[in-house]
C-alpha positions as CSV (number, residue, x, y, z in Angstrom):
1,M,0.0,0.0,0.0
2,F,2.8,2.5,0.9
3,K,5.5,1.1,-1.4
4,N,5.1,4.0,-3.9
5,F,4.2,6.7,-1.3
6,E,5.4,10.0,-2.6
7,L,7.0,12.4,-0.2
8,L,6.9,16.2,-0.7
9,Q,9.9,17.4,-2.7
10,I,12.2,20.4,-2.3
11,G,10.4,23.4,-3.7
12,D,7.1,22.6,-2.0
13,P,6.4,25.6,0.3
14,M,5.3,23.3,3.1
15,L,8.9,22.1,3.5
16,K,10.1,25.6,4.3
17,L,7.8,25.9,7.3
18,R,8.8,25.1,10.9
19,A,6.8,22.2,12.2
20,K,4.8,22.6,15.4
21,E,5.4,20.7,18.6
22,V,3.1,17.8,19.3
23,D,0.9,18.3,22.4
24,I,2.2,15.6,24.8
25,E,-1.3,15.3,26.5
26,A,-2.8,14.7,23.0
27,L,-0.1,12.1,22.4
28,Q,-1.0,10.3,25.7
29,E,-4.6,10.3,24.6
30,G,-3.7,8.5,21.4
31,K,-4.6,11.5,19.1
32,Q,-1.4,11.0,17.0
33,D,-1.7,7.2,16.8
34,A,-2.8,7.2,13.1
35,L,0.1,9.5,12.0
36,L,2.7,7.4,14.0
37,K,1.4,4.1,12.5
38,I,1.5,5.5,9.0
39,M,5.0,6.9,9.5
40,R,6.3,3.6,10.9
41,M,4.7,1.7,7.9
42,V,6.2,4.1,5.3
43,A,9.7,4.1,6.8
44,N,9.6,0.3,7.0
45,K,8.2,-0.4,3.5
46,N,10.6,2.1,1.9
47,N,13.7,1.5,4.1
48,Y,14.1,5.2,4.8
49,F,17.0,6.1,7.1
50,E,14.8,8.9,8.3
51,L,11.3,10.2,7.6
52,T,9.7,13.4,9.0
53,A,6.0,14.3,9.3
54,P,6.6,17.5,7.2
55,Q,7.8,15.3,4.3
56,M,4.4,13.6,4.4
57,G,2.6,17.0,4.5
58,V,2.0,17.1,8.2
59,L,3.5,20.1,10.1
60,L,4.3,18.3,13.3
61,R,7.7,17.6,15.0
62,V,7.7,13.8,14.4
63,V,10.6,11.7,13.0
64,A,10.8,8.1,12.1
65,L,14.3,6.7,12.1
66,K,15.3,3.3,10.8
67,I,18.8,3.4,12.1
68,D,20.5,2.2,15.3
69,L,21.1,5.4,17.3
70,F,23.9,3.7,19.2
71,N,25.9,2.7,16.0
72,E,28.3,5.4,14.9
73,S,29.2,4.0,11.5
74,Y,27.3,4.3,8.2
75,P,24.4,1.8,8.2
76,Q,25.1,-1.0,5.8
77,D,21.7,-2.7,5.8
78,I,18.7,-1.1,7.5
79,K,16.0,-3.5,6.4
80,D,16.0,-5.4,9.7
81,N,16.2,-2.3,11.9
82,E,13.2,-1.3,14.0
83,V,11.7,2.1,13.4
84,T,12.3,4.6,16.3
85,L,9.6,7.2,16.5
86,M,10.7,10.5,18.0
87,I,8.2,13.2,19.0
88,N,9.4,16.8,19.6
89,P,13.1,15.9,19.2
90,K,15.6,18.5,20.3
91,I,19.3,18.5,19.9
92,K,21.9,20.2,22.0
93,H,25.3,20.7,20.4
94,I,28.1,20.0,22.7
95,E,30.8,22.6,23.1
96,G,34.2,21.6,21.7
97,V,33.0,18.6,19.8
98,S,34.7,17.8,16.5
99,S,32.8,17.8,13.3
100,S,33.1,15.7,10.1
101,A,31.8,15.8,6.6
102,E,29.5,13.0,5.5
103,Y,27.6,12.4,2.3
104,E,23.9,13.0,2.8
105,L,21.0,12.0,0.6
106,C,17.5,13.3,0.9
107,T,14.3,11.5,-0.1
108,S,12.8,15.0,-0.7
109,C,15.6,16.1,-2.9
110,K,16.0,13.2,-5.4
111,G,19.1,13.1,-7.4
112,R,21.3,15.2,-5.1
113,T,24.0,14.1,-2.8
114,M,25.9,16.6,-0.7
115,L,28.9,16.5,1.6
116,V,27.7,18.2,4.8
117,E,29.8,19.0,7.8
118,R,28.0,18.6,11.1
119,P,29.0,17.9,14.7
120,D,30.0,14.3,15.3
121,R,28.3,14.1,18.7
122,I,25.0,15.6,19.9
123,F,22.8,15.3,23.0
124,L,19.3,14.3,21.8
125,E,16.0,14.6,23.7
126,Y,12.7,13.3,22.4
127,F,9.4,11.7,23.5
128,T,8.4,8.2,22.6
129,P,4.9,7.4,21.3
130,E,4.2,6.4,25.0
131,A,5.1,10.0,26.0
132,I,8.3,8.8,27.8
133,K,11.1,11.3,27.6
134,V,14.4,10.0,26.3
135,Q,17.8,11.7,26.6
136,I,20.8,10.1,24.9
137,F,24.1,11.0,23.3
138,V,24.3,10.2,19.6
139,H,27.6,9.9,17.7
140,G,29.0,9.6,14.2
141,Y,26.8,9.0,11.2
142,S,23.7,8.5,13.3
143,A,24.2,12.1,14.7
144,H,24.4,13.3,11.1
145,I,21.1,11.6,10.2
146,V,19.3,13.0,13.3
147,Q,20.5,16.5,12.5
148,H,19.4,16.1,8.9
149,A,15.9,15.1,10.1
150,I,15.7,18.0,12.5
151,D,16.6,20.4,9.7
152,H,13.4,19.1,8.0
153,L,11.4,19.9,11.1
154,D,12.9,23.4,11.2
155,G,12.1,24.1,7.5
156,K,15.6,23.8,6.2
157,D,16.6,21.8,3.2
158,F,19.6,21.2,1.0
159,L,18.9,24.3,-1.0
160,V,19.1,26.4,2.2
161,L,22.2,24.6,3.4
162,E,23.8,25.1,0.1
163,N,23.9,28.8,0.8
164,E,25.5,28.3,4.3
165,E,29.1,27.9,3.2
166,E,30.3,27.0,6.7
167,E,28.2,23.9,6.7
168,I,28.7,22.7,3.1
169,I,32.0,21.4,1.9
170,H,31.1,20.3,-1.6
171,R,28.0,19.6,-3.7
172,H,27.9,16.6,-6.0
173,R,25.4,15.9,-8.8
């Protein structure tokens, strides 16, 4: 059913808007259950590293990740990974942390790969679908993916990042 689900693409005005926080009381009451179920299904069926609600046309701060947040290296095979749903994720950059450049793809920007420099280590806070607050350190490539997803929630995209020279090393076509 969701195998050919089309995500919004760069250029769609909705992707330039900042997503709204999910009301945690509404989350506890199950008012976001349908969205969370669909995001989990779409991420699983398509093996997306990350998927955000804005990419699906919903302006809420929800991310589905199909990566192991505790694995620092580039994921080789994600098909067997469980989907982690993050509600209202926030990152805190850690002072003095090194950064690295990693190639990033974006399902909302087909045909483009960019080398993006980001901090290698972040402190991440989010709520689970059960409204449990999680606080963890995320390292390496996983930190890059989380930061990429939060860029989507903040209305940033590759075209915005392209103009921020301190964040972009090189653009490949």
